[in-house]
C-alpha angles and dihedrals in degrees: 000000000000117000115249091214098090091055092046091050091050091053091049092051093048092048092049090056097039093104091052098052114111125213116261111244114245091220118050139168112223112198112219136190123273097036100302135126126191119213109208139186113210089337096312117113116240098175142343127225115218114200107150114158091238092063124100089225138353118258145173121245134194112020104191129222109242091228109040101017091232119137117267089201137051140203113253136353113304093227104026108034098157101055091036098047087125090069094102104171098262117001145153121231143117134224100220123032111156089330095313126115114221089169105073131061100242137125110217141106092277096053132092133195131212106224126193109238104180148324110250097187146346114217126205126183147134092256103033143008123193153161124233108200141166124222133183121213102214137186107240094211094067106003092244118154111242099175136012114217125196107197125192112188114191131184121202133175112235117228116251090239087067096045103278124242122105143281133229109197121190118200110189129189121185124193134168120247095222140010095293120101117233124215131213095208126217107284138128095231114086168072105045127011133190125192108197125213112273094245091057096054118108093233100040104032107019091250127156140237118209128176134198091262093058095254119145132219133340102310093055100033102039111122092341120140114254141155090229144354125209123205113191138161146123117338099169132002090273106026140062133201144146151168130277113206114209130202111207118233090232092062118105112261094017123201087050128203112256120219106212138166133193087231091076104274131124136164144157119249113225096183109015096138105010134034120247115218126204106205125198113275094012113088121207110234123198135173127199129176135201122196114202107202146165121247130008107293126209124229089260089057096047098045096072089048090053090049089051091050094046091052096050111111116260112221115211115221115250117236113284143155 
């Protein structure tokens, strides 16, 4: 017969430390091998950040539907995966930065790559979890750093009174590594891209695009200024959901033009009609938000969520290498 003493000793030890136990945060970042980090709510993954040093750019995949847990995004174009291999779920990049394309997956003298440099901090909490990271935008031809990007990626749970679901908020800060200004040239591609799941696309799944001005689908929304654009459609055989992409009012050129397609693509244009210059000693700061939600919301439903997003405090990055 086993002795009861080990169990009794365990209880005594636990009881003696009961006053010292700290609550477990609801939102946590779980670092994983191979340059990945899972952001979880109460042990359930909401999204995963991919930042391996062999990637052309960091990205988030999946972004999970609050109801079914299925991903609301996908990797690559559903009908042209080779030439659109750069469509990595949710990503940050730009097609023309001082003559370099950080947008496409190529390896030539006119191409750049966004390389993860380091993780500054992982943040856990009941209200927010996040990743503070540093990236270098480099020229592939010689490995020179063109831009330094401080990226703070935060995940928040949205209150039920605002529709529930969850937020991914990206705070970006760009600075130049020397005394030379850097230009985001005029171009429709960049700075944030979202490749929706195939079933949500207008063409493939019968989904719907809606912007803050009440316009519907590609013909009416394409490259039009808006505070937000929602892309929603079927997620399972009996449920719908989607992502609302928000442009923050502090961003230059707000409300920004949105580049959208009925094939399941949407993005915000930073420099569609005018170049954006990053001068020495004056970082460019941008904030974008993504709301992962159930159902297909109306404009009246999304507007309070955008107001909530626009009023959230923006934390400026402290000086760092």
